[in-house]
N, CA, C and O atoms as a GROMACS GRO file, in nm:
protein
  304
    1MET      N    1   1.580  -0.983   0.080
    1MET     CA    2   1.448  -0.974   0.022
    1MET      C    3   1.451  -0.863  -0.081
    1MET      O    4   1.487  -0.749  -0.053
    2TRP      N    5   1.412  -0.900  -0.203
    2TRP     CA    6   1.408  -0.803  -0.312
    2TRP      C    7   1.270  -0.739  -0.320
    2TRP      O    8   1.168  -0.808  -0.320
    3LEU      N    9   1.268  -0.605  -0.328
    3LEU     CA   10   1.143  -0.531  -0.342
    3LEU      C   11   1.151  -0.446  -0.468
    3LEU      O   12   1.259  -0.406  -0.512
    4LEU      N   13   1.035  -0.419  -0.524
    4LEU     CA   14   1.024  -0.338  -0.646
    4LEU      C   15   0.962  -0.204  -0.609
    4LEU      O   16   0.856  -0.198  -0.546
    5ASN      N   17   1.028  -0.095  -0.650
    5ASN     CA   18   0.976   0.038  -0.624
    5ASN      C   19   0.855   0.063  -0.713
    5ASN      O   20   0.859   0.038  -0.833
    6THR      N   21   0.747   0.113  -0.654
    6THR     CA   22   0.621   0.129  -0.726
    6THR      C   23   0.624   0.242  -0.828
    6THR      O   24   0.538   0.246  -0.917
    7CYS      N   25   0.718   0.333  -0.818
    7CYS     CA   26   0.723   0.447  -0.910
    7CYS      C   27   0.841   0.441  -1.007
    7CYS      O   28   0.827   0.477  -1.124
    8THR      N   29   0.956   0.396  -0.959
    8THR     CA   30   1.077   0.399  -1.043
    8THR      C   31   1.108   0.265  -1.108
    8THR      O   32   1.193   0.258  -1.197
    9TRP      N   33   1.043   0.158  -1.065
    9TRP     CA   34   1.067   0.020  -1.111
    9TRP      C   35   1.203  -0.032  -1.067
    9TRP      O   36   1.247  -0.137  -1.114
   10GLU      N   37   1.271   0.040  -0.978
   10GLU     CA   38   1.399  -0.005  -0.925
   10GLU      C   39   1.378  -0.128  -0.837
   10GLU      O   40   1.284  -0.132  -0.757
   11MET      N   41   1.464  -0.226  -0.853
   11MET     CA   42   1.464  -0.341  -0.762
   11MET      C   43   1.576  -0.320  -0.662
   11MET      O   44   1.688  -0.283  -0.698
   12ARG      N   45   1.545  -0.344  -0.534
   12ARG     CA   46   1.645  -0.326  -0.430
   12ARG      C   47   1.642  -0.445  -0.336
   12ARG      O   48   1.535  -0.495  -0.299
   13ASP      N   49   1.760  -0.489  -0.299
   13ASP     CA   50   1.773  -0.601  -0.206
   13ASP      C   51   1.789  -0.547  -0.064
   13ASP      O   52   1.886  -0.477  -0.034
   14PHE      N   53   1.694  -0.579   0.021
   14PHE     CA   54   1.703  -0.544   0.162
   14PHE      C   55   1.755  -0.667   0.236
   14PHE      O   56   1.700  -0.776   0.221
   15ILE      N   57   1.859  -0.649   0.313
   15ILE     CA   58   1.929  -0.761   0.376
   15ILE      C   59   1.838  -0.846   0.464
   15ILE      O   60   1.848  -0.968   0.464
   16SER      N   61   1.751  -0.782   0.536
   16SER     CA   62   1.661  -0.858   0.623
   16SER      C   63   1.521  -0.797   0.620
   16SER      O   64   1.502  -0.682   0.580
   17HIS      N   65   1.426  -0.877   0.661
   17HIS     CA   66   1.287  -0.830   0.668
   17HIS      C   67   1.276  -0.709   0.760
   17HIS      O   68   1.195  -0.619   0.735
   18LYS      N   69   1.356  -0.706   0.865
   18LYS     CA   70   1.350  -0.595   0.961
   18LYS      C   71   1.400  -0.465   0.901
   18LYS      O   72   1.358  -0.357   0.944
   19GLN      N   73   1.487  -0.472   0.802
   19GLN     CA   74   1.539  -0.351   0.738
   19GLN      C   75   1.450  -0.302   0.624
   19GLN      O   76   1.463  -0.188   0.579
   20ALA      N   77   1.362  -0.387   0.578
   20ALA     CA   78   1.276  -0.351   0.465
   20ALA      C   79   1.172  -0.247   0.506
   20ALA      O   80   1.120  -0.252   0.617
   21PRO      N   81   1.140  -0.155   0.416
   21PRO     CA   82   1.034  -0.058   0.443
   21PRO      C   83   0.898  -0.127   0.432
   21PRO      O   84   0.891  -0.242   0.388
   22PRO      N   85   0.791  -0.059   0.470
   22PRO     CA   86   0.658  -0.117   0.449
   22PRO      C   87   0.638  -0.146   0.299
   22PRO      O   88   0.683  -0.069   0.214
   23TYR      N   89   0.571  -0.257   0.269
   23TYR     CA   90   0.552  -0.295   0.129
   23TYR      C   91   0.422  -0.370   0.112
   23TYR      O   92   0.370  -0.431   0.206
   24ALA      N   93   0.370  -0.366  -0.010
   24ALA     CA   94   0.252  -0.443  -0.047
   24ALA      C   95   0.301  -0.574  -0.109
   24ALA      O   96   0.415  -0.584  -0.154
   25VAL      N   97   0.213  -0.674  -0.112
   25VAL     CA   98   0.247  -0.805  -0.167
   25VAL      C   99   0.151  -0.839  -0.280
   25VAL      O  100   0.029  -0.826  -0.266
   26LEU      N  101   0.207  -0.882  -0.393
   26LEU     CA  102   0.123  -0.931  -0.502
   26LEU      C  103   0.113  -1.082  -0.489
   26LEU      O  104   0.210  -1.154  -0.510
   27SER      N  105  -0.006  -1.128  -0.455
   27SER     CA  106  -0.034  -1.271  -0.451
   27SER      C  107  -0.109  -1.305  -0.579
   27SER      O  108  -0.215  -1.248  -0.606
   28HIS      N  109  -0.055  -1.397  -0.656
   28HIS     CA  110  -0.115  -1.424  -0.786
   28HIS      C  111  -0.091  -1.568  -0.827
   28HIS      O  112  -0.009  -1.639  -0.768
   29THR      N  113  -0.164  -1.610  -0.928
   29THR     CA  114  -0.138  -1.741  -0.989
   29THR      C  115  -0.055  -1.718  -1.114
   29THR      O  116  -0.066  -1.616  -1.182
   30TRP      N  117   0.028  -1.815  -1.143
   30TRP     CA  118   0.115  -1.805  -1.259
   30TRP      C  119   0.036  -1.832  -1.385
   30TRP      O  120  -0.046  -1.923  -1.391
   31GLY      N  121   0.062  -1.752  -1.486
   31GLY     CA  122  -0.003  -1.768  -1.614
   31GLY      C  123   0.099  -1.768  -1.726
   31GLY      O  124   0.217  -1.796  -1.705
   32ASN      N  125   0.053  -1.737  -1.843
   32ASN     CA  126   0.141  -1.730  -1.960
   32ASN      C  127   0.225  -1.603  -1.956
   32ASN      O  128   0.178  -1.498  -1.910
   33GLU      N  129   0.345  -1.613  -2.004
   33GLU     CA  130   0.434  -1.498  -2.020
   33GLU      C  131   0.458  -1.421  -1.891
   33GLU      O  132   0.453  -1.298  -1.890
   34GLU      N  133   0.483  -1.491  -1.782
   34GLU     CA  134   0.518  -1.424  -1.657
   34GLU      C  135   0.656  -1.361  -1.669
   34GLU      O  136   0.740  -1.410  -1.745
   35VAL      N  137   0.679  -1.256  -1.596
   35VAL     CA  138   0.809  -1.189  -1.592
   35VAL      C  139   0.890  -1.253  -1.479
   35VAL      O  140   0.846  -1.254  -1.364
   36SER      N  141   1.006  -1.304  -1.512
   36SER     CA  142   1.088  -1.370  -1.410
   36SER      C  143   1.175  -1.268  -1.337
   36SER      O  144   1.194  -1.155  -1.382
   37PHE      N  145   1.226  -1.310  -1.223
   37PHE     CA  146   1.316  -1.226  -1.144
   37PHE      C  147   1.438  -1.188  -1.228
   37PHE      O  148   1.480  -1.072  -1.228
   38ARG      N  149   1.493  -1.283  -1.299
   38ARG     CA  150   1.611  -1.259  -1.382
   38ARG      C  151   1.581  -1.154  -1.491
   38ARG      O  152   1.664  -1.069  -1.520
   39GLU      N  153   1.463  -1.162  -1.550
   39GLU     CA  154   1.426  -1.064  -1.653
   39GLU      C  155   1.418  -0.924  -1.593
   39GLU      O  156   1.461  -0.827  -1.656
   40TRP      N  157   1.362  -0.912  -1.472
   40TRP     CA  158   1.355  -0.781  -1.406
   40TRP      C  159   1.495  -0.724  -1.388
   40TRP      O  160   1.516  -0.603  -1.401
   41GLN      N  161   1.590  -0.810  -1.357
   41GLN     CA  162   1.725  -0.764  -1.331
   41GLN      C  163   1.802  -0.726  -1.458
   41GLN      O  164   1.880  -0.632  -1.457
   42TYR      N  165   1.780  -0.800  -1.566
   42TYR     CA  166   1.869  -0.787  -1.681
   42TYR      C  167   1.806  -0.744  -1.813
   42TYR      O  168   1.877  -0.701  -1.904
   43GLU      N  169   1.676  -0.753  -1.825
   43GLU     CA  170   1.612  -0.718  -1.952
   43GLU      C  171   1.563  -0.573  -1.950
   43GLU      O  172   1.525  -0.522  -1.845
   44PRO      N  173   1.564  -0.507  -2.066
   44PRO     CA  174   1.511  -0.370  -2.073
   44PRO      C  175   1.360  -0.368  -2.042
   44PRO      O  176   1.287  -0.460  -2.080
   45LEU      N  177   1.317  -0.265  -1.974
   45LEU     CA  178   1.176  -0.252  -1.938
   45LEU      C  179   1.086  -0.256  -2.061
   45LEU      O  180   0.975  -0.310  -2.056
   46LYS      N  181   1.132  -0.201  -2.171
   46LYS     CA  182   1.050  -0.202  -2.294
   46LYS      C  183   1.024  -0.344  -2.343
   46LYS      O  184   0.922  -0.369  -2.406
   47ASP      N  185   1.115  -0.437  -2.314
   47ASP     CA  186   1.096  -0.576  -2.355
   47ASP      C  187   1.004  -0.652  -2.259
   47ASP      O  188   0.913  -0.722  -2.303
   48ILE      N  189   1.028  -0.639  -2.130
   48ILE     CA  190   0.943  -0.712  -2.035
   48ILE      C  191   0.803  -0.652  -2.029
   48ILE      O  192   0.707  -0.720  -1.992
   49GLY      N  193   0.792  -0.525  -2.065
   49GLY     CA  194   0.661  -0.460  -2.066
   49GLY      C  195   0.565  -0.517  -2.169
   49GLY      O  196   0.445  -0.493  -2.162
   50LYS      N  197   0.617  -0.592  -2.264
   50LYS     CA  198   0.535  -0.655  -2.367
   50LYS      C  199   0.475  -0.787  -2.321
   50LYS      O  200   0.382  -0.838  -2.384
   51LYS      N  201   0.528  -0.842  -2.213
   51LYS     CA  202   0.480  -0.972  -2.166
   51LYS      C  203   0.346  -0.959  -2.095
   51LYS      O  204   0.319  -0.859  -2.028
   52GLU      N  205   0.263  -1.059  -2.112
   52GLU     CA  206   0.130  -1.058  -2.050
   52GLU      C  207   0.137  -1.043  -1.898
   52GLU      O  208   0.056  -0.972  -1.839
   53GLY      N  209   0.232  -1.109  -1.835
   53GLY     CA  210   0.245  -1.104  -1.689
   53GLY      C  211   0.284  -0.968  -1.634
   53GLY      O  212   0.266  -0.941  -1.515
   54PHE      N  213   0.337  -0.882  -1.720
   54PHE     CA  214   0.377  -0.748  -1.676
   54PHE      C  215   0.256  -0.666  -1.633
   54PHE      O  216   0.266  -0.582  -1.544
   55LYS      N  217   0.142  -0.690  -1.696
   55LYS     CA  218   0.022  -0.610  -1.668
   55LYS      C  219  -0.018  -0.618  -1.521
   55LYS      O  220  -0.050  -0.516  -1.460
   56LYS      N  221  -0.016  -0.738  -1.464
   56LYS     CA  222  -0.058  -0.748  -1.324
   56LYS      C  223   0.044  -0.687  -1.229
   56LYS      O  224   0.008  -0.636  -1.123
   57ILE      N  225   0.173  -0.691  -1.267
   57ILE     CA  226   0.274  -0.628  -1.183
   57ILE      C  227   0.261  -0.477  -1.189
   57ILE      O  228   0.269  -0.410  -1.086
   58SER      N  229   0.240  -0.422  -1.308
   58SER     CA  230   0.224  -0.276  -1.318
   58SER      C  231   0.096  -0.231  -1.248
   58SER      O  232   0.093  -0.124  -1.187
   59SER      N  233  -0.010  -0.310  -1.257
   59SER     CA  234  -0.135  -0.277  -1.186
   59SER      C  235  -0.115  -0.283  -1.036
   59SER      O  236  -0.167  -0.199  -0.963
   60CYS      N  237  -0.039  -0.381  -0.991
   60CYS     CA  238  -0.009  -0.391  -0.848
   60CYS      C  239   0.068  -0.268  -0.800
   60CYS      O  240   0.037  -0.211  -0.696
   61CYS      N  241   0.168  -0.228  -0.877
   61CYS     CA  242   0.248  -0.110  -0.840
   61CYS      C  243   0.162   0.015  -0.836
   61CYS      O  244   0.174   0.097  -0.745
   62ARG      N  245   0.076   0.030  -0.934
   62ARG     CA  246  -0.013   0.147  -0.939
   62ARG      C  247  -0.104   0.150  -0.816
   62ARG      O  248  -0.119   0.253  -0.752
   63GLN      N  249  -0.166   0.036  -0.784
   63GLN     CA  250  -0.257   0.030  -0.670
   63GLN      C  251  -0.181   0.050  -0.539
   63GLN      O  252  -0.228   0.122  -0.450
   64ALA      N  253  -0.065  -0.011  -0.527
   64ALA     CA  254   0.015   0.004  -0.405
   64ALA      C  255   0.055   0.150  -0.385
   64ALA      O  256   0.049   0.201  -0.273
   65ALA      N  257   0.095   0.218  -0.491
   65ALA     CA  258   0.131   0.359  -0.481
   65ALA      C  259   0.010   0.443  -0.439
   65ALA      O  260   0.024   0.533  -0.356
   66GLU      N  261  -0.106   0.413  -0.495
   66GLU     CA  262  -0.228   0.485  -0.456
   66GLU      C  263  -0.262   0.461  -0.309
   66GLU      O  264  -0.319   0.548  -0.242
   67ASP      N  265  -0.226   0.343  -0.259
   67ASP     CA  266  -0.252   0.309  -0.119
   67ASP      C  267  -0.140   0.354  -0.026
   67ASP      O  268  -0.144   0.325   0.094
   68GLY      N  269  -0.040   0.424  -0.080
   68GLY     CA  270   0.065   0.481   0.003
   68GLY      C  271   0.189   0.396   0.020
   68GLY      O  272   0.273   0.426   0.105
   69PHE      N  273   0.202   0.289  -0.057
   69PHE     CA  274   0.321   0.204  -0.049
   69PHE      C  275   0.420   0.242  -0.158
   69PHE      O  276   0.383   0.263  -0.273
   70GLU      N  277   0.546   0.251  -0.120
   70GLU     CA  278   0.652   0.281  -0.215
   70GLU      C  279   0.714   0.154  -0.273
   70GLU      O  280   0.781   0.158  -0.376
   71TRP      N  281   0.690   0.041  -0.206
   71TRP     CA  282   0.753  -0.085  -0.245
   71TRP      C  283   0.652  -0.198  -0.251
   71TRP      O  284   0.552  -0.198  -0.180
   72VAL      N  285   0.680  -0.296  -0.340
   72VAL     CA  286   0.599  -0.417  -0.348
   72VAL      C  287   0.692  -0.538  -0.354
   72VAL      O  288   0.806  -0.530  -0.398
   73TRP      N  289   0.638  -0.650  -0.307
   73TRP     CA  290   0.706  -0.779  -0.319
   73TRP      C  291   0.623  -0.864  -0.413
   73TRP      O  292   0.502  -0.878  -0.395
   74VAL      N  293   0.689  -0.921  -0.514
   74VAL     CA  294   0.620  -1.002  -0.614
   74VAL      C  295   0.688  -1.138  -0.620
   74VAL      O  296   0.810  -1.147  -0.630
   75ASP      N  297   0.610  -1.243  -0.614
   75ASP     CA  298   0.663  -1.378  -0.622
   75ASP      C  299   0.690  -1.414  -0.767
   75ASP      O  300   0.606  -1.475  -0.833
   76THR      N  301   0.807  -1.375  -0.817
   76THR     CA  302   0.844  -1.408  -0.954
   76THR      C  303   0.977  -1.477  -0.957
   76THR      O  304   1.026  -1.513  -1.064
   0.00000   0.00000   0.00000
């Protein structure tokens, strides 16, 4: 299970759900210019940050961090 760090934007693969730390979940509908999993792994943040779908992911991370979560799971 891949999780995104709410502060560093690091993606980390946790081998099992039991090993994963507490995390928030972004439940959303797909729209234009969504950020794909592959883009998170290989594209520079400055490039994916321009996509419309990045806004909801960054908002999710901000809210999750405010709520005390270090990690989020995003269906991308």
